[in-house]
N, C-alpha and C positions, 0 to 999 in steps of 0.2 A: 482623489489625487489631483493635484494642481496641474495646470498646463505646463509649468516649468519642469516639473518632474517627468511628465510624459515626453517632453522634447529631449531631456537629458538621457532618458532610457533609450529613446529611439536613436540618439546619436551614438550611444555606447554599444548598440547592437552590432555584432560582427558582420562584415559583408558576406554575401553568399559565396560558397566555394566554387572555384572554377572547375568546369568538367575536366576530367582526366583525359589526356591524349591517348589515343589507341596505341597499344604496344605492338600490334601486329601489322604495321605499315609494310607493304610489299617492298622488298629490297630493290626490285627493278624500277619501281616508281621513283625511289630516291636517286637511282643512277641516271634517270632521265632529266632530273632537275637542272644539272649544268648545261645539257644540250638545249633545253627549253630556254634557259637564261640567255644563251648565246643567240638563239633565234630571235628572241624578243629584243635583245640589244641591237642586233643587225637590222631588224625592221625599224627600230627607233631611229637609227643612224640614217637609213635610207629615206625615211619619212622627213627627217630634218633636212637632208640634202635637197629633196624635191621641194620642200616648203620655201627654201631660199633661192630657188631657181628664178622667180620673177625679179628679185633684187639683183641677182647676178646679170640677168638680161638687161636691166636698167643701167647697171654699171658699165657694161659693154657699149650700150647705146650712147651714154653720155661721153665715155672715153673716145668713141669713134667720132662723135660730132666735134669734140674738142680737137682731135687730131686733124680732121679735115679743115677746121677753121684756121688752125695754126699753119697747116701746109698751104692753104690758099693764099696766104700772105707772101709766099715765096713764088718765084717765077718758074720753079721746076715742076709744079703740079699741073697736069693736064686734066681737062674735063673727063676724057675717056678713062684715064687711070683712076681718078677719084670716084667716078661712077662705078667702075668695075669692083673696086675695093669695097665700096658701100654695099653693093649687092651681095658680095661674099659675107660681109659681117652681118647684114640684116637677115640673110638666109639662116645663119646660125642662131640668131636671136629668135626668129620665128619657130625654128625647130625646138628650141628650149621651151618656148611658151606652149607649143603643142604637147610636148612631153609632160610638162607640169599639169596641163589640163587633163590629159588622159590618165596619168598616174596618181595624182594627188587631189586635184579638184574634181568636181562632178563632171562626168562625161557620159555620152551615150554608149561608148565602147571602151570602158576602162581596161587597163592592163594591170597585171600584178605589180606590186610595189618594187620587188627586186628587178623585174624586167625594165620598169621605168627608170630606176636608178642607174642600171647599166647603160640604157640608152642615153641618159643625160651625160654620163661620163664619155661616151663615144662622141656625142655632139660637142662636148667641150674640147675634145681632141680636134675635131673639125674647126671649131672656133679658134683654137690656137694656130692652126694652119692658115686660116683666113686672116687672123690678126698679123701673123708673121709675114704674110704676103704683102702687107702694107709697107714693109721695109723696102720692097722693090717698087711698089706701085705709087706710094704716097710720099715717102721720105726722100728728099733730094740727096744727091751724092755728097754734097758738102754740108750735110745737116750738122748743127752744133752738137758737141758731145753731150751736153746736158739735155738737149731735146731728144737725142737718141736714147739716152738712159731712161728718160721719162716715158717714152713710147714703149720701150721693151720691159721696163720694171714695174710700172704702176699697175697695169691691168692684172698681171699674174699675182702681184702682192695683194691687191684688193680682193681678187677672187679667193685667194687662199685664206685671208682673214674672214671673209664672209661665209664661205662654204664649210671650212674646217673639215675637209675630206681630202686625205692624202692622194688618192688615186685621181680624183677630179682635178685637184690643183696641179698635179704633175702632168696630167693629160693636156692641160692648156699651156703650161709653162715650157714643156720640152720643145714642141715645134716652134714656139716663139723664140726661144734661145737659139735654136739651130738656124732658122731662117734669118733672123736679125744678124747673127754672127756671120752667116754666109754673105749677106748683102753688104755688110760693112767691109768684109774681106775683099770682095770683088771691087769695092770702091777704093781700095788701097788704104784702108784704115784697119789693118790687122790688129794693131795694139788695142784699139777701142773694142774690136770684136772679141779679143781675148778676155777683156774685162766684162763685157756685157753677157756673154754666154754663161759663165758660172754664176754671175750675179742674179740673172733671171731665175736660174734653177734654185738658188738659195732663197730668193724672194718668194718663189712659188711653193716651196716645201717647208722652209723653216717655221713660218707661223703655225702650220699644222702641228709640228712637233712641240712648239712652245705652249700651245693652247690645247694640246691633246688631253682628253679626259675620257674615261669610260662612259659609254652612253647610259649604263645602268650600274648600280653598285655591285661589286663582286660578291659572289656567294661565299660565305664563311663555312 
């Protein structure tokens, strides 16, 4: 028999049959599949949140430096106020870095993924309070409307687009909206405060809704 005939007969040979699936799969094991899927999806979302913590810390660092540079050009910024606000913001950045190292990167005393993600959301709440305090400590009373909008809107919007976590974005945006609105109201600019408060909440939460997608495909 020639080699061509051998190759043709080998190609026409049917593939081996797939082994049959067992018919006696326990019913309780099938019922546990959706719960396992939810747990894996939650762990994936928490790991993704922690993985983006260094980028979020860098964003806050750059935004804080830009705010101080812009405020230093005005006569309303004192060294004491600028230093106090810097300490507040840098403390939150340091806590974010520590949580990332303990929960996601290699650490001598690691913590569970869910605990680290919850700690990071709580730290973002503190970061929102620290950033919102800048409306009192850094921004002058006669700050231009565009500068006030940039101070209050850009960090929540950037964190929301970066983290894509509703609770984390809201934890940062809510205190910023409240404190910035209160500071502007006390400065006699209630109209601007009425615009900034809802705008900050929308900027912090809407990107999460627009880009929201399940962490893992849904079970059919």
